[in-house]
C-alpha positions in Angstrom: 98.7 118.3 101.8 99.8 118.7 105.5 103.2 117.3 104.7 105.0 117.6 101.3 108.6 116.6 100.8 110.4 117.1 97.5 114.0 115.9 96.6 115.0 115.9 100.3 118.7 115.1 101.1 120.7 115.4 104.3 124.4 115.1 104.6 126.7 115.1 107.7 130.4 115.9 107.9 132.4 113.2 109.5 135.7 114.2 111.0 138.4 111.6 112.0 139.6 113.9 114.9 138.0 116.8 116.7 140.9 119.1 115.8 140.3 118.5 112.1 137.4 121.0 112.3 139.7 123.8 113.4 142.3 122.8 110.7 139.6 122.9 108.1 138.7 126.5 109.1 142.3 127.7 109.2 143.6 125.9 106.2 140.4 126.2 104.2 140.9 122.6 103.0 138.4 119.9 103.6 139.4 117.5 106.4 136.1 115.6 106.5 134.1 112.9 104.8 130.5 113.4 103.7 128.0 110.9 104.9 124.6 111.1 103.2 121.9 110.0 105.5 118.9 110.8 103.2 119.2 110.8 99.5 116.6 112.5 97.3 113.4 111.6 99.3 110.1 112.7 97.9 106.5 112.0 99.2 103.3 113.8 100.2 100.8 112.9 102.9 97.1 113.7 102.2 94.8 115.3 104.8 93.7 112.9 107.6 96.2 110.2 106.7 98.8 108.8 109.0 102.3 107.8 107.9 104.5 105.0 109.2 108.2 105.0 108.6 110.0 101.7 108.8 113.5 100.4 108.0 116.6 98.9 109.6 118.7 100.9 112.1 120.6 103.5 110.3 118.2 103.8 107.4 117.5 107.5 108.1 114.1 107.2 109.9 114.9 109.5 112.9 116.7 112.0 110.7 113.7 112.3 108.4 111.4 113.0 111.4 113.9 115.6 112.8 113.8 117.3 109.4 110.0 117.3 109.3 109.8 119.1 112.7 112.6 121.5 111.9 115.2 120.4 114.5 117.5 119.7 111.5 117.8 121.6 108.3 118.1 119.8 104.9 121.2 119.9 102.8 119.0 120.2 99.7 115.3 119.8 98.8 112.1 121.3 100.2 109.8 120.5 103.1 106.3 122.0 103.3 104.4 121.6 106.5 100.9 123.0 107.0 99.7 123.4 110.6 101.1 123.2 114.1 103.5 120.4 114.7 104.1 118.6 118.0 106.9 116.1 118.2 108.0 113.3 120.5 111.6 112.5 119.4 114.5 111.2 121.3 114.3 111.0 125.1 114.3 114.3 126.9 114.3 116.4 123.7 113.0 119.9 124.5 113.3 119.5 128.3 115.5 121.6 130.5 117.0 119.2 133.0 117.2 121.7 135.8 113.5 122.8 135.5 110.7 120.9 137.2 108.2 118.9 135.3 105.7 121.8 135.7 108.0 124.4 134.3 108.9 122.1 131.4 105.2 121.9 130.6 105.1 125.7 130.1 108.4 125.7 128.3 107.4 122.9 125.8 103.9 124.2 125.2 105.3 127.7 124.6 107.8 126.4 122.0 104.7 124.8 120.3 103.1 128.2 120.1 100.5 127.7 122.8 99.6 131.0 124.7 100.3 131.0 128.4 96.6 131.3 129.3 95.8 128.1 127.3 98.7 126.3 128.9 97.3 127.0 132.4 94.0 125.5 131.3 95.7 122.4 130.0 98.2 122.0 132.9 96.1 119.7 135.1 95.0 117.5 132.2 98.7 117.1 131.1 99.7 116.1 134.7 96.7 113.7 135.1 97.4 111.9 131.8 101.1 111.6 132.6 100.3 110.2 136.1 103.3 112.2 137.5 101.5 114.4 140.1 103.8 113.2 142.9 106.9 114.2 140.8 105.7 117.2 138.8 107.5 119.7 141.0 110.8 117.9 140.9 113.6 118.6 138.4 113.2 116.4 135.3 116.9 115.4 135.6 115.7 113.1 138.4 113.1 111.4 136.2 113.4 107.9 134.8 113.3 107.3 131.1 109.6 106.2 131.4 108.7 109.4 133.3 110.3 111.5 130.6 108.2 109.8 127.9 105.0 110.1 130.0 105.4 113.9 130.3 106.6 114.5 126.7 103.7 112.5 125.2 101.2 114.2 127.5 102.4 117.6 126.4 102.6 116.8 122.7 99.1 115.4 122.5 97.3 117.8 124.9 98.2 120.9 123.0 96.1 119.7 120.1 98.6 119.9 117.2 97.6 119.5 113.6 100.5 117.2 113.0 101.9 114.8 115.5 105.4 113.4 114.9 106.5 110.4 117.1 109.8 108.6 117.0 110.4 105.2 118.7 110.0 106.8 122.1 106.9 104.8 123.2 108.9 101.6 123.6 110.4 103.1 126.7 107.1 103.3 128.6 105.4 100.6 130.6 102.6 98.5 129.0 99.8 100.3 130.8 101.0 103.7 129.6 101.6 102.4 126.1 98.0 101.4 126.0 96.9 104.9 127.0 99.2 106.3 124.3 97.8 104.1 121.6 94.2 105.1 122.6 95.2 108.8 122.4 96.7 108.2 119.0 93.5 106.5 117.8 91.6 109.5 119.1 93.9 111.7 117.1 93.2 109.7 114.0 89.4 109.9 114.5 89.7 113.7 114.6 91.1 113.6 111.1 94.5 114.9 112.0 97.9 113.9 110.6 100.5 111.7 112.3 104.0 110.6 111.2 105.1 107.6 113.3 108.4 105.8 113.2 108.6 102.3 114.9 110.1 98.9 114.8 106.7 97.5 115.9 105.0 96.3 112.6 101.8 95.8 114.5 101.5 99.4 115.5 102.5 100.6 112.0 99.7 98.5 110.5 97.1 99.5 113.1 97.9 103.2 113.4 99.0 104.2 109.9 97.3 104.4 106.5 100.5 104.7 104.5 104.1 103.5 105.1 107.5 104.4 103.8 110.3 101.8 103.8 113.7 103.5 104.0 116.8 101.6 103.1 120.3 103.3 103.2 118.7 106.8 103.0 116.5 106.0 100.0 112.8 105.1 99.7 112.7 101.5 98.8 108.9 101.3 98.8 105.9 103.5 99.6 102.3 102.6 99.7 99.5 101.3 101.9 100.8 100.2 105.3 99.7 96.6 105.1 101.4 96.1 101.8 104.7 97.8 102.8 104.9 96.0 106.1 104.4 92.7 104.3 107.2 93.5 101.9 109.5 94.5 104.8 108.8 91.4 106.8 109.5 89.2 103.8 112.8 91.0 103.2 113.8 90.5 106.8 112.7 86.8 106.7 115.0 86.3 103.7 117.9 87.9 105.4 117.6 85.4 108.2 118.3 82.5 105.9 122.1 82.2 105.6 121.9 79.6 102.8 119.7 81.6 100.4 121.4 82.2 97.1 119.2 85.0 95.7 121.1 85.4 92.5 120.9 81.7 91.5 117.6 80.3 90.1 116.1 77.7 92.3 116.2 75.2 89.4 120.0 75.6 89.3 120.2 75.3 93.1 118.3 72.0 93.1 120.4 70.6 90.4 123.5 71.4 92.4 122.1 70.2 95.7 120.9 66.9 94.1 123.7 66.2 91.8 125.6 63.9 94.2 122.5 61.8 94.9 121.5 61.6 91.2 124.9 60.4 90.3 124.5 57.4 92.5 121.9 55.9 90.1 123.1 54.6 86.7 119.7 54.8 85.2 117.1 57.4 86.1 113.7 55.7 86.4 111.6 58.8 85.5 111.8 62.5 85.0 109.7 65.6 85.8 108.3 67.5 82.8 106.5 70.3 84.7 105.5 71.5 88.1 102.6 74.0 88.4 100.3 75.5 91.0 96.6 76.0 90.2 93.4 77.1 91.8 90.6 74.6 92.5 89.1 75.9 89.2 92.2 74.9 87.3 93.7 78.4 86.8 97.5 78.5 87.0 98.6 80.8 89.8 101.6 83.0 90.5 99.9 84.9 93.4 98.1 83.1 96.3 95.7 84.3 98.9 96.5 83.3 102.4 94.2 80.5 103.7 93.1 79.6 100.2 93.0 76.1 98.7 95.5 75.3 95.9 96.4 72.3 93.7 100.0 71.3 93.2 100.5 69.4 89.9 103.5 67.5 88.5 103.7 65.7 85.2 106.1 62.8 85.3 107.4 60.7 82.4 108.4 57.0 83.2 111.7 56.0 81.6 111.9 52.3 82.6 109.6 49.4 83.0 108.4 48.3 86.5 109.2 51.8 88.0 108.1 51.8 91.6 108.7 55.2 93.1 107.4 57.9 95.3 106.5 61.5 94.7 106.8 64.6 96.8 106.1 68.3 96.9 107.6 71.0 99.1 107.2 74.7 99.7 110.7 76.1 99.8 112.5 79.5 99.7 115.7 77.9 98.5 117.2 74.4 97.9 118.1 74.2 101.6 115.3 76.1 103.2 112.1 74.1 103.3 108.9 75.5 104.7 106.7 72.4 104.4 106.9 69.0 102.6 104.4 66.4 101.4 105.7 62.9 100.5 103.9 59.8 99.2 106.3 57.7 101.3 104.0 58.7 104.1 100.4 57.5 104.3 98.6 58.8 101.2 95.7 58.1 98.9 98.0 57.0 96.1 98.0 53.2 95.6 101.5 51.7 95.4 101.8 50.2 91.9 104.5 49.7 89.2 104.6 51.8 86.1 105.8 51.0 82.5 108.3 52.8 80.3 106.5 55.6 78.4 103.8 56.2 80.9 102.9 59.9 81.5 101.7 60.4 85.1 99.9 63.4 86.4 100.3 63.8 90.2 98.0 66.3 92.0 98.0 67.3 95.6 95.4 69.6 97.1 96.6 71.8 99.9 93.9 73.3 102.0 94.2 76.7 103.8 97.7 77.6 102.8 99.1 79.0 106.0 101.8 81.3 104.7 101.0 85.0 105.4 103.7 86.8 103.4 106.7 86.2 101.2 107.9 84.6 98.0 108.5 80.9 97.6 108.7 78.0 95.1 106.9 74.7 94.9 109.4 71.9 94.4 108.4 68.7 92.8 110.5 65.6 93.6 110.8 61.9 92.5 112.3 59.3 94.8 113.1 55.6 94.5 110.9 53.0 96.3 112.8 53.4 99.5 112.1 57.1 99.6 115.7 57.8 100.4 117.2 58.4 96.9 115.8 61.3 95.0 116.1 61.1 91.2 115.1 64.6 90.3 113.8 67.8 91.6 112.0 70.5 89.6 110.8 74.0 90.8 107.7 75.8 89.8 107.6 79.5 88.8 108.3 81.9 91.7 105.1 82.3 93.7 104.1 85.1 96.1 101.5 85.5 98.8 99.1 88.4 98.7 99.6 90.9 101.5 97.6 90.1 104.6 97.4 92.1 107.8 99.0 90.4 110.8 102.4 89.5 112.2 104.7 86.6 111.7 105.3 84.4 108.6 102.2 82.2 109.1 98.4 82.7 109.4 96.2 80.0 110.8 92.5 79.3 110.0 90.6 80.0 113.2 87.3 81.0 114.6 86.4 83.0 117.7 83.9 82.2 120.4 83.0 84.1 123.5 80.5 82.9 126.1 79.2 85.0 128.9 78.4 83.0 132.0 
């Protein structure tokens, strides 16, 4: 294993005032608070695999990378690294601001353990890749942030490390150079080397990484294949965006609360919903759905009064207030408008083709409305459903086909 981490924790001492550090030394009494950035992290990365690290700001991603490359030391736990490591961390790390770009090439490469003779052989290639030939003999303190990244990435990848560690530094560069960096990282993968990559770009995590770790408040919330973990993380962030979601209250209870005022307006309920299910075209009940598959929504309704003339509806919803899509028989449909008698049991089915959700959990909500379509008698939710993980970005995936004609 090129990277093995066991029970890794990192704590920082937080002082309210700078002078509290001195008082702590003199008085030998703690004047600080302990902030644990990483808490009991364990994982290993097999040979030739690339690791993506995702999570919100402050989750501990950058701290983990610094521990991997040795710029920070762990409070507890063990890190085992096999092979030469090159790192691209925060902007300007490892550069002397007074030195020229050329001198910093030698300084950085020497720190990575490259002999001087080898550095001289690589020097021209590093300068050419960075596209900084006009500025290479100027002090790096005069460089822009993009120029810093160009030089740092060129050095880190040209010295042929066994393990490449990259923080969110690529976001600083321009689009053309980002493309070159991604191509270089793909070459790195093809050589069977190891990469640990931290980014807020879920597309890059999916495309460049085999595995992913989702950090949350210093702990590993999930670890696994990158497509799966990215899907879980996107779904989590989608849910956070919905201010009205009541995650601790079952949707059935939410719909009762949301519809109680409307239901109270009718003295007699015309019908009730016995069940709402989601099935495959073959009739198998589903709890997990593949994106772009066809599904059948079914609702069993019991009629409570004679001459019931109502409408039916289904909706995909994350909560009682957050609807994704709705299907109503008050619109044009294939159901003939007829009256029903007390005691009738109705089975309403709706086939939805090419379900376009890409990731996330949701319910199917069945509903009954009066003949006006404005007063809803009852709403009932299905079991919680989830979409299978699917590579891509965004909450939706569209059925499509490509065509390219050469004229």
